[in-house]
C-alpha positions as CSV (number, residue, x, y, z in Angstrom):
1,X,-46.8,-5.4,-28.3
2,X,-46.7,-1.8,-26.9
3,X,-45.5,-3.1,-23.6
4,X,-42.7,-5.1,-25.2
5,X,-41.7,-2.1,-27.3
6,X,-41.6,0.1,-24.2
7,X,-39.4,-2.5,-22.4
8,X,-37.0,-2.5,-25.4
9,X,-36.8,1.3,-25.4
10,X,-36.4,1.4,-21.7
11,X,-33.6,-1.2,-21.8
12,X,-31.9,0.7,-24.7
13,X,-32.2,4.0,-22.8
14,X,-30.6,2.4,-19.7
15,X,-27.8,0.9,-21.7
16,X,-27.1,4.2,-23.4
17,X,-27.1,6.0,-20.0
18,X,-24.7,3.4,-18.5
19,X,-22.3,3.6,-21.5
20,X,-22.4,7.4,-21.3
21,X,-21.8,7.3,-17.5
22,X,-18.8,4.9,-17.9
23,X,-17.5,6.9,-20.9
24,X,-17.6,10.0,-18.7
25,X,-15.7,8.0,-16.1
26,X,-12.9,7.2,-18.5
27,X,-12.5,10.9,-19.3
28,X,-12.8,11.9,-15.6
29,X,-11.1,9.1,-13.6
30,X,-11.2,11.0,-10.3
31,X,-15.0,11.1,-10.2
32,X,-17.4,8.4,-8.9
33,X,-18.0,7.5,-12.6
34,X,-14.3,7.1,-13.0
35,X,-14.2,4.8,-10.0
36,X,-17.0,2.7,-11.4
37,X,-15.4,2.5,-14.8
38,X,-12.2,1.2,-13.4
39,X,-13.7,-1.4,-11.1
40,X,-16.0,-2.6,-13.9
41,X,-13.1,-2.9,-16.3
42,X,-11.0,-4.7,-13.7
43,X,-13.7,-7.2,-12.7
44,X,-12.7,-9.9,-15.2
45,X,-9.5,-11.6,-14.2
46,X,-8.5,-12.8,-17.7
47,X,-8.5,-9.3,-19.2
48,X,-6.9,-7.4,-16.3
49,X,-3.5,-7.1,-18.0
50,X,-5.0,-5.7,-21.1
51,X,-7.3,-3.4,-19.1
52,X,-4.4,-2.0,-17.1
53,X,-2.6,-1.2,-20.3
54,X,-5.6,0.6,-21.6
55,X,-6.2,2.4,-18.3
56,X,-2.6,3.7,-18.2
57,X,-3.0,5.1,-21.7
58,X,-6.3,6.6,-20.7
59,X,-4.8,8.3,-17.6
60,X,-2.1,9.9,-19.7
61,X,-4.7,11.1,-22.3
62,X,-7.3,12.5,-19.9
63,X,-5.8,12.9,-16.4
64,X,-2.2,13.9,-16.9
65,X,-1.2,10.4,-16.1
66,X,-2.2,10.8,-12.4
67,X,-3.6,7.8,-10.6
68,X,-6.7,8.2,-8.5
69,X,-6.1,7.5,-4.8
70,X,-8.7,4.8,-4.6
71,X,-7.1,2.9,-7.5
72,X,-3.6,3.4,-6.1
73,X,-4.6,1.8,-2.8
74,X,-6.5,-1.0,-4.6
75,X,-3.6,-2.0,-6.8
76,X,-1.1,-2.0,-4.0
77,X,-3.5,-4.2,-2.0
78,X,-4.0,-6.6,-5.0
79,X,-0.2,-7.3,-5.0
80,X,-0.7,-9.2,-1.7
81,X,-3.3,-11.4,-3.4
82,X,-1.8,-12.2,-6.8
83,X,1.9,-13.1,-6.4
84,X,3.3,-15.0,-9.3
85,X,0.3,-14.4,-11.6
86,X,-0.2,-12.5,-14.8
87,X,-2.0,-9.9,-12.8
88,X,1.1,-9.4,-10.6
89,X,3.2,-8.8,-13.7
90,X,0.6,-6.5,-15.2
91,X,0.5,-4.3,-12.1
92,X,4.3,-4.0,-12.0
93,X,4.3,-3.2,-15.7
94,X,1.7,-0.6,-15.1
95,X,3.7,1.0,-12.3
96,X,6.9,1.1,-14.5
97,X,4.9,2.7,-17.4
98,X,3.4,5.3,-15.0
99,X,7.0,6.5,-14.3
100,X,8.1,8.2,-11.2
101,X,6.2,11.3,-12.2
102,X,2.9,9.6,-11.7
103,X,3.2,7.1,-8.8
104,X,0.8,7.2,-6.0
105,X,1.9,7.0,-2.4
106,X,0.5,3.5,-1.6
107,X,3.0,1.5,-3.5
108,X,5.9,3.0,-1.5
109,X,4.4,2.0,1.9
110,X,3.5,-1.7,1.4
111,X,5.1,-4.0,4.0
112,X,8.6,-5.2,3.8
113,X,7.7,-8.8,3.0
114,X,5.8,-7.6,-0.1
115,X,8.6,-5.2,-1.0
116,X,11.0,-8.2,-1.0
117,X,9.0,-10.0,-3.6
118,X,8.5,-6.9,-5.8
119,X,12.2,-5.9,-5.7
120,X,13.4,-9.4,-6.4
121,X,11.1,-9.6,-9.4
122,X,12.2,-6.2,-10.7
123,X,15.9,-7.0,-10.3
124,X,15.5,-10.2,-12.3
125,X,13.7,-8.4,-15.1
126,X,16.3,-5.6,-15.5
127,X,18.0,-7.0,-18.6
128,X,14.8,-7.5,-20.5
129,X,13.9,-3.8,-20.3
130,X,14.7,-0.9,-22.6
131,X,17.1,1.8,-21.1
132,X,14.2,4.1,-20.3
133,X,12.2,1.3,-18.6
134,X,15.4,0.2,-16.7
135,X,15.8,3.7,-15.3
136,X,12.1,3.8,-14.2
137,X,12.5,0.3,-12.7
138,X,15.5,1.4,-10.6
139,X,13.6,4.4,-9.5
140,X,10.7,2.1,-8.5
141,X,13.1,0.0,-6.5
142,X,14.5,3.1,-4.8
143,X,11.0,4.2,-4.0
144,X,10.4,0.9,-2.2
145,X,13.8,1.2,-0.4
146,X,13.1,4.7,0.8
147,X,9.4,4.3,1.4
148,X,9.0,7.5,-0.6
149,X,7.1,7.8,-3.8
150,X,9.8,10.1,-5.2
151,X,7.3,12.2,-7.1
152,X,8.9,13.4,-10.3
153,X,12.2,12.1,-9.0
154,X,15.1,11.0,-11.2
155,X,18.8,10.1,-11.5
156,X,21.5,12.7,-11.6
157,X,24.2,11.5,-13.9
158,X,21.9,9.5,-16.1
159,X,20.2,12.2,-18.0
160,X,22.0,11.3,-21.2
161,X,21.2,7.6,-20.8
162,X,24.9,6.6,-21.5
163,X,25.1,2.8,-21.5
164,X,28.1,2.7,-19.1
165,X,26.4,4.9,-16.5
166,X,23.2,2.9,-16.7
167,X,25.2,-0.4,-16.6
168,X,26.9,0.9,-13.4
169,X,23.6,1.7,-11.8
170,X,22.1,-1.6,-12.6
171,X,25.1,-3.5,-11.4
172,X,25.2,-1.6,-8.1
173,X,21.5,-2.3,-7.5
174,X,22.1,-6.0,-8.2
175,X,25.0,-6.1,-5.8
176,X,23.0,-4.3,-3.2
177,X,20.2,-6.8,-3.6
178,X,22.2,-10.0,-4.1
179,X,19.7,-12.8,-3.2
180,X,17.4,-10.6,-1.1
181,X,18.4,-12.2,2.2
182,X,19.8,-8.9,3.6
183,X,16.4,-7.2,3.2
184,X,15.1,-5.2,5.1
185,X,18.4,-4.5,6.9
186,X,19.9,-3.1,3.8
187,X,17.2,-0.4,3.4
188,X,19.6,2.0,5.0
189,X,22.3,1.3,2.4
190,X,22.4,3.5,-0.7
191,X,23.1,1.2,-3.7
192,X,24.7,4.1,-5.6
193,X,27.1,5.3,-2.8
194,X,30.4,6.6,-4.3
195,X,29.3,6.1,-7.9
196,X,28.7,9.8,-8.8
197,X,25.1,8.8,-9.5
198,X,22.3,9.9,-7.1
199,X,18.5,9.9,-7.0
200,X,16.7,13.2,-6.4
201,X,13.2,13.6,-5.2
202,X,11.2,15.9,-7.4
203,X,12.3,18.7,-9.7
């Protein structure tokens, strides 16, 4: 009986320690505990979209929104493996929600074949997004075009979110992209040329 009680107490103590460790990881995502907390949370495919939403909220609450480098690299790598899945959509939604202020460098430097799939997906989704999400999505596309994370970048001429200016930007990006067959040759072409709207990199 005593042996069984000791085992129960030991198991309970280990469980409490693990929960405390992972809880610390949520609060401190840049640490080894944070690394473990992310990969444990991401380990179940059916719950990955919900977990990414939670993780993004957690980053904004405890880490200024900044994405740890190991997670940044992992998510960029996952896009190679999960095209067309709920996980793919969840990763892109996560990146849009991060906003240009909080993107890591990895997503800007994926290969052109993957960029084609990402940009095509984002272009098709533009009309389903709110004005704020649309702006972040266009910045995301510009990040991929430039291979530059545009840290804290933004649009000049769109600060007031006027519908006509945003509509112009969206239409120019659509025209620039067309069916995607010109990619990657059109990387050197600024979609907003001669619109009076430009993208700046950082404040």
